[in-house]
C-alpha positions as CSV (number, residue, x, y, z in Angstrom):
1,X,89.7,120.1,73.3
2,X,87.1,120.0,76.1
3,X,88.0,121.2,79.5
4,X,87.2,118.6,82.3
5,X,86.7,119.6,85.9
6,X,86.9,116.9,88.7
7,X,85.3,118.0,91.9
8,X,86.3,116.3,95.1
9,X,83.6,116.8,97.8
10,X,84.0,113.8,100.2
11,X,86.4,113.0,103.0
12,X,89.2,110.5,102.2
13,X,88.6,106.9,103.4
14,X,84.9,107.5,104.4
15,X,83.9,106.2,100.9
16,X,85.7,105.1,97.8
17,X,84.8,108.4,96.0
18,X,88.2,110.1,96.5
19,X,90.1,107.0,95.2
20,X,87.8,106.6,92.3
21,X,88.1,110.3,91.4
22,X,91.9,110.1,91.5
23,X,91.8,107.0,89.3
24,X,89.6,108.8,86.9
25,X,91.8,111.8,86.8
26,X,94.9,109.8,86.1
27,X,93.2,107.7,83.4
28,X,91.7,110.8,81.7
29,X,95.0,112.6,81.7
30,X,96.2,110.2,79.0
31,X,93.5,111.5,76.7
32,X,93.1,115.1,77.7
33,X,95.5,117.9,78.7
34,X,92.8,120.3,79.9
35,X,92.0,118.9,83.4
36,X,91.2,120.9,86.5
37,X,90.8,119.5,90.0
38,X,88.6,121.3,92.6
39,X,88.5,120.4,96.3
40,X,85.4,121.7,98.0
41,X,83.7,121.0,101.3
42,X,85.0,117.9,103.0
43,X,87.0,117.3,99.8
44,X,89.8,119.6,101.0
45,X,90.7,116.9,103.5
46,X,91.9,114.8,100.6
47,X,95.0,116.9,100.5
48,X,95.9,117.1,104.2
49,X,99.4,116.3,105.4
50,X,100.1,113.5,107.8
51,X,97.3,111.2,107.0
52,X,97.6,107.7,108.4
53,X,95.1,105.5,106.6
54,X,96.8,102.4,107.7
55,X,95.6,103.1,111.3
56,X,92.0,102.4,110.1
57,X,93.1,99.6,107.8
58,X,92.5,101.6,104.7
59,X,94.5,101.7,101.5
60,X,96.9,104.7,101.2
61,X,95.8,106.2,97.9
62,X,96.5,109.8,99.1
63,X,100.2,109.5,98.3
64,X,99.1,108.9,94.6
65,X,98.1,112.5,94.4
66,X,101.8,113.3,94.1
67,X,101.6,111.6,90.6
68,X,99.5,114.5,89.3
69,X,102.7,116.4,88.5
70,X,104.0,113.5,86.4
71,X,100.7,113.3,84.6
72,X,101.0,117.1,84.0
73,X,97.8,117.9,85.9
74,X,98.6,121.3,87.3
75,X,95.3,123.1,87.9
76,X,94.5,122.3,91.5
77,X,92.0,124.6,93.2
78,X,90.9,124.6,96.8
79,X,87.9,126.4,98.3
80,X,89.0,129.0,100.8
81,X,85.7,128.9,102.6
82,X,85.9,125.2,103.0
83,X,89.4,125.4,104.4
84,X,88.2,128.0,106.9
85,X,85.1,126.0,107.9
86,X,87.2,122.9,108.6
87,X,89.8,124.9,110.5
88,X,92.6,124.4,108.0
89,X,94.9,126.6,105.9
90,X,96.9,126.1,102.7
91,X,99.9,125.3,104.8
92,X,98.1,122.1,106.0
93,X,98.0,120.7,102.4
94,X,100.7,118.5,101.0
95,X,100.3,119.8,97.4
96,X,100.7,123.3,95.9
97,X,97.2,124.5,95.1
98,X,95.5,127.7,94.3
99,X,93.2,128.8,97.0
100,X,90.1,130.5,95.6
101,X,86.9,132.0,96.9
102,X,83.6,130.3,96.3
103,X,82.7,132.7,93.6
104,X,86.0,132.1,91.8
105,X,85.5,128.4,91.9
106,X,81.9,128.7,90.7
107,X,83.2,130.8,87.7
108,X,85.9,128.3,86.8
109,X,83.4,125.4,87.0
110,X,81.0,127.3,84.8
111,X,83.8,127.7,82.2
112,X,84.4,124.0,82.2
113,X,82.8,121.9,79.4
114,X,82.4,118.8,81.6
115,X,82.1,118.7,85.4
116,X,82.5,115.4,87.2
117,X,81.6,115.3,91.0
118,X,82.9,112.7,93.4
């Protein structure tokens, strides 16, 4: 079975990319068990605690990330360099993730059969 990597690179609520990526992950999980999610650059902010999208009249899709466990999507990777650049740490995230270096993320992406970037 092919391994599929979903790469989140955009801030939540700035565009529909994050919501579309999450929808794609949940739909794909019905057909494949070999999914990995990568949060790189501004994409790490998808997982920040205490978001209040309703204050900007945006749909709260962020809470749907908690469904990943029910869909048995367990491979969540966050770029350590991106966290540091944005001034965050793993404790600022609401999901358990593996924090990896840029090189480790690049290797995992290279090992994936399909890479989808959002």
